[in-house]
C-alpha positions as CSV (number, residue, x, y, z in Angstrom):
1,M,86.7,38.2,39.0
2,C,84.9,41.3,38.2
3,L,87.5,43.9,38.0
4,L,91.0,43.9,36.2
5,I,93.3,47.2,35.5
6,A,96.4,46.8,33.7
7,L,99.1,49.4,33.2
8,F,101.2,48.2,30.4
9,G,104.4,50.1,29.5
10,V,103.3,53.2,31.7
11,V,105.3,53.0,34.6
12,P,109.0,53.3,34.4
13,G,111.0,50.2,35.0
14,V,107.8,48.3,35.4
15,P,106.6,46.9,32.1
16,L,103.2,45.5,33.4
17,M,101.1,46.3,36.6
18,V,97.8,44.4,37.2
19,A,95.3,45.2,39.9
20,A,92.3,43.1,40.6
21,N,89.2,42.9,42.7
22,R,87.5,39.3,42.9
23,D,83.8,39.6,43.4
24,E,81.9,36.5,44.3
25,R,79.3,35.1,46.6
26,L,80.6,35.4,50.2
27,D,79.9,31.5,51.0
28,R,81.8,30.2,48.0
29,P,85.2,28.7,49.5
30,A,88.4,30.0,48.1
31,V,92.0,30.8,49.0
32,A,93.2,34.4,48.2
33,A,96.9,33.3,47.4
34,T,98.6,29.9,47.0
35,V,101.0,28.1,44.8
36,L,99.0,26.8,41.9
37,R,101.9,25.2,40.1
38,E,105.2,24.1,41.8
39,R,107.8,24.6,39.0
40,E,108.6,25.1,35.4
41,P,107.2,27.6,35.7
42,R,106.0,28.4,39.4
43,I,102.7,30.0,39.4
44,L,101.0,31.9,42.2
45,G,97.3,32.9,42.4
46,G,93.9,32.5,44.1
47,R,92.3,29.1,44.2
48,D,88.5,28.5,43.7
49,L,87.9,25.8,46.1
50,L,84.5,24.7,44.5
51,A,85.5,24.4,40.9
52,G,89.3,24.3,41.3
53,G,90.4,26.9,39.0
54,T,91.6,30.4,39.5
55,W,90.7,33.9,38.5
56,L,94.1,35.4,38.6
57,A,97.5,33.7,38.0
58,V,101.3,35.0,37.8
59,S,104.3,32.9,36.9
60,D,108.0,33.3,37.9
61,L,108.5,34.0,34.2
62,G,106.3,37.2,34.5
63,V,103.1,35.9,32.7
64,V,100.1,37.3,34.2
65,A,96.5,36.0,33.3
66,G,93.2,37.2,34.9
67,L,89.4,36.7,33.9
68,T,86.2,38.3,34.4
69,N,82.9,36.2,34.0
70,Q,80.6,36.8,31.2
71,P,77.1,37.0,32.6
72,T,74.7,34.5,31.2
73,A,71.0,34.2,31.8
74,G,71.2,30.8,33.3
75,G,74.5,31.3,35.2
76,R,77.3,28.9,35.3
77,D,76.8,25.7,33.3
78,P,78.0,22.8,35.5
79,A,78.3,20.6,32.4
80,K,81.0,22.8,30.9
81,R,84.6,23.1,31.9
82,S,85.7,25.6,34.5
83,R,86.7,29.0,32.9
84,G,89.1,29.0,35.9
85,E,91.4,26.6,34.1
86,L,92.3,29.3,31.5
87,P,94.4,31.7,33.4
88,L,96.4,28.7,34.7
89,L,96.7,27.5,31.1
90,C,98.0,30.8,30.1
91,A,100.5,31.4,33.0
92,S,101.8,28.0,32.2
93,Q,103.4,29.3,29.0
94,P,106.8,30.8,28.6
95,S,105.4,34.0,27.3
96,A,102.0,35.9,26.6
97,K,102.4,35.3,23.1
98,Q,102.7,31.5,23.5
99,A,99.6,31.6,25.9
100,M,97.7,33.1,22.8
101,D,99.0,30.2,20.6
102,A,98.0,27.7,23.2
103,L,94.4,29.1,23.3
104,A,94.1,29.4,19.7
105,S,95.2,25.8,19.2
106,G,93.8,24.1,22.3
107,V,90.7,25.9,23.4
108,D,87.2,25.3,22.1
109,P,85.0,28.0,23.6
110,A,82.0,26.0,23.5
111,R,83.4,23.7,26.2
112,Y,83.9,26.4,28.8
113,N,81.8,28.6,30.7
114,P,82.4,32.0,29.1
115,C,84.7,34.7,30.3
116,W,86.8,37.6,29.2
117,M,90.5,37.7,30.0
118,L,93.6,39.9,30.1
119,V,96.9,37.9,29.5
120,G,100.4,39.8,29.4
121,D,103.9,39.8,30.3
122,R,106.9,42.1,29.9
123,N,106.6,42.5,26.2
124,E,102.9,42.2,25.3
125,L,99.5,42.4,26.6
126,F,96.3,40.8,25.1
127,S,92.7,40.8,25.6
128,V,90.8,37.6,25.1
129,G,87.1,36.6,24.7
130,I,86.0,33.0,25.4
131,G,82.1,33.3,24.2
132,A,79.5,30.8,24.5
133,G,78.8,30.8,20.9
134,G,82.3,31.2,19.5
135,T,84.2,28.7,17.5
136,A,87.6,30.1,18.6
137,P,89.0,32.5,21.2
138,E,88.8,36.2,20.3
139,I,92.3,37.7,20.7
140,D,93.4,41.2,20.4
141,Q,96.8,42.6,21.0
142,L,96.7,45.7,23.0
143,E,98.7,48.8,22.8
144,P,100.6,50.3,25.8
145,G,98.4,52.2,28.2
146,L,95.7,51.7,30.9
147,H,93.3,49.0,30.1
148,V,90.3,48.3,32.5
149,L,88.2,45.1,32.2
150,E,84.9,44.4,34.0
151,N,82.0,41.9,33.2
152,A,82.0,43.2,29.6
153,P,84.1,43.1,26.6
154,L,87.1,45.4,26.9
155,Q,86.1,47.3,23.7
156,A,82.4,47.7,24.9
157,V,81.0,51.0,26.4
158,S,81.1,50.1,30.0
159,L,80.1,52.9,32.6
160,K,82.0,50.9,35.3
161,A,85.2,50.5,33.3
162,A,85.1,54.2,32.4
163,F,84.5,55.4,36.0
164,V,87.3,53.2,37.3
165,R,89.6,54.4,34.4
166,D,88.8,57.9,35.4
167,L,89.8,57.1,38.9
168,V,93.0,55.7,38.1
169,E,93.9,58.6,35.7
170,R,92.8,61.5,38.2
171,K,95.0,59.8,41.2
172,L,97.9,59.0,38.9
173,A,97.9,62.7,37.8
174,E,97.8,63.8,41.5
175,Q,101.0,61.9,42.2
176,P,104.3,63.8,42.3
177,A,106.1,60.6,41.2
178,A,105.2,57.7,39.0
179,G,107.3,55.0,40.6
180,A,106.2,51.5,41.3
181,A,105.4,52.1,45.0
182,A,103.4,55.4,44.2
183,V,101.4,53.6,41.5
184,A,100.8,50.6,43.6
185,G,99.4,53.1,46.3
186,V,97.0,54.7,43.5
187,L,95.7,51.2,42.7
188,R,95.0,50.3,46.2
189,A,93.1,53.4,46.6
190,V,90.9,52.6,43.5
191,L,90.3,49.1,44.5
192,R,88.7,50.2,47.8
193,D,86.4,52.7,46.3
194,H,82.9,52.3,47.1
195,R,81.2,54.8,44.8
196,P,79.1,53.4,42.1
197,A,79.5,54.3,38.4
198,V,75.8,54.8,38.1
199,P,73.3,55.6,40.6
200,E,70.5,53.2,39.5
201,P,70.2,49.5,39.1
202,R,71.6,48.3,35.6
203,T,70.3,45.5,33.3
204,D,73.1,43.4,31.6
205,A,73.0,41.8,28.2
206,S,71.4,38.6,29.5
207,G,68.5,40.6,31.0
208,R,69.5,40.1,34.6
209,I,69.1,43.3,36.8
210,W,72.2,44.3,39.1
211,P,72.2,46.6,42.0
212,A,74.0,50.0,41.6
213,S,76.6,49.1,44.2
214,L,78.0,46.4,41.8
215,T,79.2,49.3,39.5
216,A,81.7,50.3,42.2
217,A,85.3,49.0,42.3
218,C,84.8,47.6,45.7
219,V,81.5,45.9,45.9
220,H,79.2,45.4,49.0
221,A,76.0,43.7,48.5
222,E,73.7,41.1,50.0
223,G,75.5,37.7,50.1
224,Y,78.1,38.8,47.4
225,G,80.9,41.3,47.1
226,T,84.5,41.8,46.6
227,R,86.1,38.8,48.3
228,S,89.8,39.5,47.8
229,S,92.2,41.8,45.8
230,A,95.6,41.8,44.4
231,I,98.4,44.0,42.8
232,I,100.8,42.2,40.7
233,T,104.1,44.1,39.9
234,V,106.3,42.6,36.9
235,S,109.5,44.7,36.6
236,T,112.1,44.4,33.9
237,A,114.0,41.8,35.9
238,G,113.4,39.4,38.7
239,L,110.4,37.7,40.1
240,P,107.1,39.5,39.8
241,E,105.7,41.0,43.2
242,M,102.4,40.1,44.6
243,L,100.3,42.0,47.3
244,V,97.1,40.3,48.4
245,A,94.1,41.3,50.5
246,D,92.4,38.4,51.8
247,G,89.0,40.1,52.2
248,R,87.4,43.3,51.0
249,P,90.2,45.8,50.2
250,C,88.6,48.6,52.3
251,E,88.7,46.4,55.4
252,T,91.9,44.0,54.6
253,P,95.2,45.4,54.4
254,M,97.4,44.1,51.5
255,R,100.2,41.6,52.2
256,D,103.3,40.6,50.3
257,V,103.0,37.0,49.5
258,G,106.5,36.9,47.7
259,A,107.7,34.2,50.2
260,L,105.3,31.8,48.1
261,W,108.0,31.9,45.3
262,T,110.3,29.8,47.5
263,A,107.8,28.1,49.8
264,A,108.1,24.4,50.3
265,P,105.6,22.2,48.0
266,V,102.2,22.0,49.2
267,S,99.5,19.2,48.9
268,E,96.8,19.7,46.3
269,P,93.2,20.1,47.8
270,A,91.2,16.9,47.7
271,G,88.8,16.6,44.9
């Protein structure tokens, strides 16, 4: 996952909305939305069919957890545990606060491929850093507002995050109404946007050079790009709503996957 947008305590009647674009190699197998856990709580989200984890998960209790990868010079370390386990661990907890307790007490960052996360529910929102050299997860509670996370720390100066934030704020200001449907429309438009935040290639903290197209919300690159999108709406009561585009959001319409909350049990993938 390379882009997470969270609106926490911003939309009337909707304590939390999360929009996400997943950027990945085009040949990496995945399911955009499925049942990740059957019950207590039931969890929906995408499934990475290579490593078995997820990049975004939401429970029937309204706990949402998403991640973005931390770039490293050597790429993913196959000897370490998949960071995709962590959103599922968080969404399995009764609340975002209890998810933070579970991370703090049970996760050694050195055992996982590194990532950044946003984890929230109706009452609280947190940012989490799982660093390769860390001895404990770095956890910060966030204030109500708009938060944009890409492949960089939430608190860092990020041209892509700043560009996306500006897009969201400008489009929200153009809306005559600030209800959930109108805001979801704004988020869909932002997730489809191809304009890069910077006109030239950039070098990340590990020294790798990235094309300018990767600084857009919707990424198109050779063999790589935005594979799927999602918008999760957690209202003050009831089951969360989840819209998913199984493909580039500029080419693929979003569909409501709410039927998965009551779908019959499914078999786990082999392996």
